[in-house]
N, C-alpha and C positions, 0 to 999 in steps of 0.2 A: 615584553620589552618596553622600556621607558622611551618616550619621545625624546629626541635630541634637538638642540637648537644650534644650527650651523654657525650662526654669528649673532652677536648682540652689538649694537652700534651706539656709541656715545653721542652726546650733543656735539654738533659740528660747530666749528669756529670760523668766522669770516675775517680774514686778515687783508685789509687794504694795503697795497704796497705802492703808493704813489711816490714821487721823488722826494717829498718833504717828510719830516719826522712826524710820527703819529703819537697822539696823546691818549692814553688809556685811563679809564676810571673804574673803580670797583662798584659792582652792582650785586647787592645781597637781597635774597628773598627768603621769607619765613612766614610763620603763622603764629597766632596766639588764640588758643593754646597751641603748643608746638606739635609738629609731626603731621598736621592736616595738610599743610603745604610743605613740601620737602625743603630743607635748608640748602640753599645753593649760593655759591659765590662765583662771579664771573668778572673778568677784565674785559671791558668793552670800549670801543672807540668813542671818545667824547664827541658831543654834538650830532650824534646819529639818532634817528627815531628807533625806539625799542618798545617793548610792552612787558607788563608783568605776566605771570602765568594766569590761566583761567582758573579761578578758585571754584571748587565745587559749591553749589548753592546749599547743599545739605550733606552731612556725613555723620552717621551714627546718631548721637544726641545733639549735634551742633548744627547751627545755621549760619550762613555767611552774613556779615553785617556791612563791612566796608574795607577798602584798601587804604593804607596810609603810606605816603612817600615822605621819608624823613620826618615822620610824626604828624603830617598834614593829611586829613581825609580827602579823598578824591571823588567829588560828585560830578554827575553829568549836568546838562543844562536845566533839567527839571529837579535837580537836587538829590537824585537817587545815586547811590554809590556805584561807580563804574566797576565793571568786572568783565574782562581784564582792563587794565589801565594803560593806554598808549601814551607815550611822552617822549620828549627829546632829552637825553641824559647829558647834563652839563657839569655835574659834580658827583663825587661819591654818593651813592644813593642806597638807602635801606628801605625795602618795600615789605610791609607787614600786612597780611590778611587777617582781619579781626573777625572771630567767630564768637557767638554767644550760645549758651545752652538753650535748646528749643523752648524750654518751659520757663526761662527767666522772665520775670515781670516786676522789675524793681519798683515801678510806680503804682503797681496793683490796679491798673486800669483795664485789664483784660486783653490788652494788645501786647504781644511779647516784645521784649526789648530789641531783639534782632531786627524785627520789622520796622520799628521806629528809627533805629540807628541807620538802617539801610536806606530809608526814604527821606529822613530829616537830619540825621547826624546828631540827634538828641532824643530824649524821652520826655520833653516838656510839653508835647502836644497831647491834650486829653483825648479820651476815646470818643468824645462827642464832637471833636473838631471836624470841620469840613473845609480843608485847606484849598481844594480845587473848585469849591462852589457848585458841585454837581448834585447836591442833595443827599449824598451818601456820607455818613460819618466815618471817622477813621476806623472804628470797630467794624463797620459794615464793609469798608474797602478791604480790610484784612480778611474777614470771613469769606468774602466773595472772590478773593485773590485778585483784586484790582489795584490800580496805581493811584495812591492818594494825592498825587500831584498832577494828575492828568484827568480832566473832566470826562466822565462816562455818560452816555445818553442811551436810554433804553427806548426802543421804538417797537410798536406793535408788529405782530406777524413775524415772518422770517422762519428760519429753521434752527432748532437747537440740536446740536450733535455732541456726543461724548464718546470717545473711543472705549470700547469694552475690552476685557481680556481676550486673548486669542482663543478662538473657538473653531470647531469643525463645521464645515458647511458641505452637506451632501447634496449635490445636484443630480447625480446619476442614481436613480432608484434601484439599479442593479447591484449597488454596494451599500453596506451598512457599517456603522461605527462599532468597534469592539473596544471596551475599556477594561483595564485590569487595575484594581485598587486593593487596598488592604485595610483591615481594622485591627489595631490602631493604624492611622494613616502613615504613609512614608516608607513602609517596608517593601511594598510592591506598588508600582505605579507606571503604567504605560498605556498607549492607545494605538489602534491600528484600523485599517480599512479592510473589510473582508467582503468577498463576493456574496451576494444573497444566496443562501443555502450552502455556502461554503463551510469549511471547518476551521476551528481554532484550537491549538494545542495548549492546554493549561499547564504551566511549568510545574515541575516537582520542587516544592519549597519545604520539604520535610526536614527541618533543621531548627536550631535555636538561634533566633535573631535578637541579640541584646537582652536576653532574659525572657523572651516570648517564644512559645512553641506553636507550630502550625496545627490547626484542628480540621481544616477542610475548605473547599471552594464552594461558593454560593453564586450560581449563575441566575441573574434576575430574581434573586431571592430563594431559588431552589437549591438544596444541598446536593452536591455532586459526590457520589460514592461508588465503590465497587460492589461486586455481588455478595460480599460479606458485610456490607454496611459501613465500611471504613472510608472516611474522607481522604481522598488521595489527589495527587497531581499527576502530571504526565498522561493526561487523558484528553481526547478530542471531543469537542462539543460542536454540534451543527448550529449555525447561526442563521436565524430566519427573520430577525428584527434587530434594531439597535440594542446592544447587549452590554451589560455591566457584570463582570465577574469579580467577586470580592473574596480575597484570601483572609480567613479569620485566624487571628493569633491571640493566645491567652497567656498571661504571666505564668511562668513555669511553676511558681509556688502557690498559685491560687487554688483554694479548695473550699468553695463556698458552701458545699453540703457537709463539710467536716468529716468525711469518711476515710481520710487518709490516702485517697487516690486523687491526684491532681486533676483539676477540671479539664485541662487540655487533653489528657488521655481519654477521659470519658467522652468528650465531644468528638474527638477524632474517630473513635471506634463505634459510638452509638448515636451521635447527634443529640445527646441529652445527658443530664447528670442524674437521672432518676434511678439508676441501678445502684444498690448498696454495695459496699466493699465485699460482702459475703456472697454476692450473686455468682452463679456459675452458668453463664449463658450458653456455653458450648458443651456443657455436660462432661468435661474431661476430668473433673475432680479438683481442678484448680480454681480458687475464688478469683474475683476480679482483682483483689489486692495482690494475690499471688501472681497473676498474669502480669500486672504492672511491674512488680519487683523483679520478676524473672525476664522482663522484656519480651513477653509472649503475646500472641494475638488472642484476645478474649472471646472471639467468635470462630476460632479455628481450633479443633480438638488437638491437644498436644499429648503425646504418649511417651512415657519414659520406659525404655526397655532395659532389662538387666544386662550385665556384661559390658563389654567395651572397655576402653582405656581412657582415663581422665589424666591429663598431663598439664603441668604448669611449670614454667621455667623459674627457678629460684635464683636469688643472687649467688655469686660465687661463694663457695664454702670449702672448708678443709675436710678431707675424708682420708682416714688412715687405714681403711680396710680391716679394722679391729686387730691390727698388728700390735701385740704388746711391746714390741721393741721400739715403738715410736709413739710420741705424744704430741698434742697440739698445745702451743703456748701463745696466749694472746696478751698484749698490753693495750689497755683502753684507758679512757679518761672520762670523768664526769665534771663538767659538761663535755659532750663528745667533741672530737676534733683536735683537741690539744695534744693527744697522744693516741696513735692508732697503728698497731703492727700485729703481725701474726706469723708464726713459722712452725714447721714440724721438726721436732728434735728427738734425739735418741733418749729413751727412758734413762733416768739418772743424771741427765745433763744438769750442770750447775749454772744458774742464770743470776745475773746481778741486776737489781732494780736501779734504774738511773736516778741520779740526784737532780731533783726538779725544784730545788729551793728558790731559784730565781723567778722573777715575775714572768708569767706567760700571758702576753697581751695585757689584759686588766685583771688577771686572776693570779692568786697565790696558792701554792701547794699546801694541802692540809694533811693528807694521810694516804698511805698505801693500804689497799685491801686485796689480799691474795686468797682466792677461793673463799670469800666472805669472812676472812680473818684479818684483823688489823695487824700491821707489821710495826713494831716499835722496839726501841733499844731498852737497856736496863733502867733508864730514867723515864720510860714511857713516852719518849718522843718518837714520832713516826718519821723515818728518815729514808733517804736513798742510799745506795751503796750496799744495801743488804743483799745477801746471797740466798737463793732458794734452790733446792734440788727437786727436779721433776720426777714424781712417782705416779702422777695421774694428769689428765688433761687439766691445764691450769689457766686461769684468767686473773691477771693482776690489774687492778683498777687504781689509777692515780686520781684522787678526789681533789678538785680545786674549788676555791671559793672566791667570789669577787673580792678584790682587795679592800673595798669599803663596806662589805656586808657585815652587819652586826645585829642579828635577829633578836638577841636577848637585850639589846640596848644598854650594855654595861660599859661602852666606850672602848672595849677591847675587841678588835675584829675577830670574826668567827674563825678565820683560817689559823690564827695564832693559837686559839684555844683547842681546835681540833688537832693541830699538829703536836701540841705538848700534852694534851689530856685525853684526846679521843672523845670529847664531850664539850658542851658549852654550859655545863651546870655550875661552874665555879663563878662566884661574883667577882667583880673587879677588885674588891677589898681582900680577897683570899690571899693567904701567905702560905702556900703549900710546902715550901722548903724551910719555913721558920727562920728566914734570914732578915726579917724586918722590912722586906720590900713587898708591897702588895703586887697582885697580878698586873694591875695597871702600871705600876712602877716598872716591873720587869719588862713589860712590852715597850714602854717608852724608852727605857735605857738599853733595849735590845739584849736583855739578859735571859738566862734559862730559869723558868719559874720553879723547876724541880731540882735545881742545883744551888745550894746555899752560897751566896756571895758575902764576902766580908770586906768592909772598908777599913783599912789601917791608916792611921795618921802618918804622914810623912812618906818618904820613899817614892817609888814609881809603881803605879798600878797599870798593868797591861793585861788585855784579854783579846784573844784572837776571835774575831767575829767572822761569820760567813762573808764571802765577797758580796759587796753591795755597791750600788751606784748612788753617790751622794750629790744632791743638787742637780740631778739630771732627770729627764722624763722621756718616755718612749713614744715612738710612733710606728704605725704599720701602714704600708701602702699596698693595696691589693686591687683586684679587678673583678668585675662581673661581665662575662663569665670568668671563672677563676683561672689563674695561671698565666694570663697575658701580661700582668705586671705584678711583681712581688718584691717588696723591699721593706726593710725595717731598720730601726736604729734608735739611738738615744742622742739627745741634744741637751745643752744646759737649759734649765727652766727659763722660759721666756724667749728661747731661741726660735729660729724660723727654719722651716723646711719648704723648699720650692720643688714642685713636681715637674716632670717632663712636660714639654709643650706638645699636646696631642692634637693640634689643629688638623694634622694630616692623617690622624688615625694610626692604625697598625696594619701590617699585611693581612688582607682578608676581612678586616674589621674597621667600621667607622666609629669614631668617638662620639658619645652622647653627652655625658656630663660628669663632673666630679661631685662627690659628697664628702663632707667632713662630719664624722659621727652621725651620718644619715641625713645631713642638711645639704640640699642642693646649692651649688656655688654659681651665682649668676652675676652678670654686669648690670649696669643701670637700665638697660633696655629689656632685661629679663632673659637674655640669651646666656647659655652656659659658657663659663670661662674655660678656655682650652688649657690654661696653665694657671696654677694658683700658688700663692705663698701663704703658709699657715704658721701663725705664731703658736708655739707649743707651750701651753700652760698646764696641761695634764696629759695623761696618756690618751692618744687619739688614733682613730682609724680613718684613713683617707682612701676612698674607693673611686676608681675610674670605671664608668659604665660604658660598655661597648655593645655594638650590634653587628651581626654579619653584614658586610658592606652592601649586599644586594637585597636584604630583607625589606619588604614593604607590606606591613601587616594589613593596611586598609586599601592596598591596591590603587593608590591615587597617583602613582608615578614619583612620589617623593620618598626617598629611603627613610627607614625607621630612625637611623642615627641622626639624620638631619632634622627631622621633626622633633625628636627628643631634645637635641641641642638647642634649637631656637624656640620651641613651643612647649616644652616640658612633658611631652607625651608622644607616643608613636602615631597617634590618630588625631592630633589637635589642629592640623593644617590641611588646607586644600590647595591644589596646584594653581588654580586661577585667582585666588584671593591676593590682595595687596595689603598685607598687614600694616605696613608703615606708611602707606599712601605716597610712595615715591614714584609711582608710575610703572614699577616693575612687579610682575606677579611673583608669587612664591617660587614657581618653577624656574623663572628667569634668575631670581636671586640664588637659587641652588646651583644653576649651571654656571653663573659668574662667580660664585664663591663669596657673595656679599651677604650682609646681615639683613634678613627680612624684617627685623624689629627696629631697625635704625633708618629713619628717613633720609639720612645723609650718606648712607652706604649704598652706592650703586655705581655702575660703570659709567664714567663721564670724564671729559677733559676738564681739569680744574682751572687752568689758566694758560694763556699764551702771551709772550712778550718778546719785543725785539731783542736780538742778540747779535751785535755786529751787523752784517748785511742780511742776516736771516732771522728766523724766529725759533724760540724754544717752546715746545708743548710739554705740559706736565699732566699726568693722569695717575689716579690711584690704581694699584695692582694687588693681586692676591697670589700668595705662594702656591706654586703648582700649576698656574695658568700661563698660557702663551697668548701674546697680543700682536696685532698688526696695526700700524698707523698708515692710513691712506689719504690721498688728497685729490682734489679736482679744481680746476680754475673757473668753473661755471656750474650753475645749478639750473635746471637738472643736468646731471653729468651727461656729456654727449656720448660717452662710452664707459667702459669699465674704469673704476677709480684706479689711480696710480699708487703703487706701493712706495711709501717713503722709507719704512723700516719694518722688517718682518721678524717673527720668532723672538719677540721681546719677552724674556722670562719675568714672571711676577716675583716681587721680592717682599710683598707685604707693606710697601711704602710707595712714595711717589717715584715714578719713572720719568726721565726726561728724554725727549727726542728732538734733535736739532734739524731744522730745514735750512740749508744754506742759501736757497733762493738765488742760484747762480744766474738765472734769467728771470728777473722780477716780473711777475704777472700783474695785471690790474687788481685782481682779487684772487684769493685762494681759500678753499674750504677743506677742513680736515675732519677725519673721523677715526675712532679707535674701534677695532673689532676683536672680539674674543674668538680664538681659533678652536 
């Protein structure tokens, strides 16, 4: 069961309500590069003391350099950039936290730019400068992590201390430390305290971990095995000293001795790779290679006894009990899937082959093959509408060819040649009906290459062509898994098709992403678009990818559809990470319905402003969520917060809530909660 978050609370707003009019000014915060500090906009009372956010001193490849207020760097009394910056706001103010790449060194003096900008507001100080006169150069101050504007003095003696990583300290000699690790590292890792001479159960990890197979446990270097020499788990070991158990894993395809038996199998059953593939260590007549292929134990005699019943369930099939009065009739296609049907019919039944001339997705019909015989009319054209009578089990195959396929490179698509000739051996210059028009001409003019056409001067020339769509192109909208969405149609060339908005998914399924001809459709943050508009310039396949709403492949508490939608794969996110640096974890972003890739998308009150005798609060909402606005007239709240408005439905836009302030307090604090 996934953990739930009972409520998430937005930024609270303080509204002073003295008898005179209040003046608000706008306060914006951001960072350069963007998204390290979340972009925020607040309306705050003028002439009040406020502060910027506390910028992280380092994040990924960036280091903090300084804050700017309306373009002016903010240093402390020693010249170092303040963080955070307290100030009294008197005008609309934009605060920008400036970060530099940790390795940037524009002046090439060996001291990174961020360090010089943070302490000096410039990079003009050379590495040899000693601006605080303490005998340490700028380069030394940076290396020793000291303040280049504050004199340091080193005195003899004293105690030097540095915190170490967390470690186990065993003060009671009646207990010892037991560690579980793996090679390669990371597959298994845990520690525990065990009474001296107590036991520890090694877990059974016989499985494939990301392409690695378990081969055995090694306790303080000694291989753990059963009575047949196989490395196993789920076995207890007695602990008499500090102990380390290592689970050994080997890549599933590794075969360093080149005998065709993967190394993991040999190490698991023998603890070595010295046995050849032809070895028969249990004398049962099966070689080591045989034992591996048949998934048998090479040290345990296997016996195959005659008799018994071997059964395997086949796919559904037609069976007519050899009744001559009935036959099986199939209609198939190449490639598969464009046509697929089967039925049992009375012997002698007359069946009509369907007319498949029109475009099927991006394929064109070429020819019918019935029981390996091409079906054609008297002019050798393979057509639909042909009737066949069933005197034996019959399979009719409709062969399609991609509409642009031209394997002989003559400029005439293969489907046209197969349909009219049953071969592609005729060159584009051929004139098989002797009417003066080449094969290429006949294709371009949509004429029959085996039926002579005559052009007569004057009069009216008319020819009935098969039904075609002129100036239009087709689209197919489907889904994975199939059947959830299924639509198709044609639009004028250059027209547009807009999909259904799938932000809420479908019953039982969460929406992951759209693809257009296999290309994932995302917004500027990299998150999948829930609705797309596609300009149709050629035949196109638009696919919606769904996941069962409760599926969680990596067991991290984040559903597969949500990880796919925002991170491109079902295992690319962790619940505790904060991908966009807005202070909300991925799990909180999931619960609130906000975008974990957008630092400005999180639950918050956007602004508050006077409205008559009261105040109007505005906050962003998400479709399908319910919100509650609460208030208190002092902090910390003396009791439960009061409900201003409850069960506010999310609409995907700003919601407004009005507080009439019938009895104006000295101050009032508000918060928004997700229900």
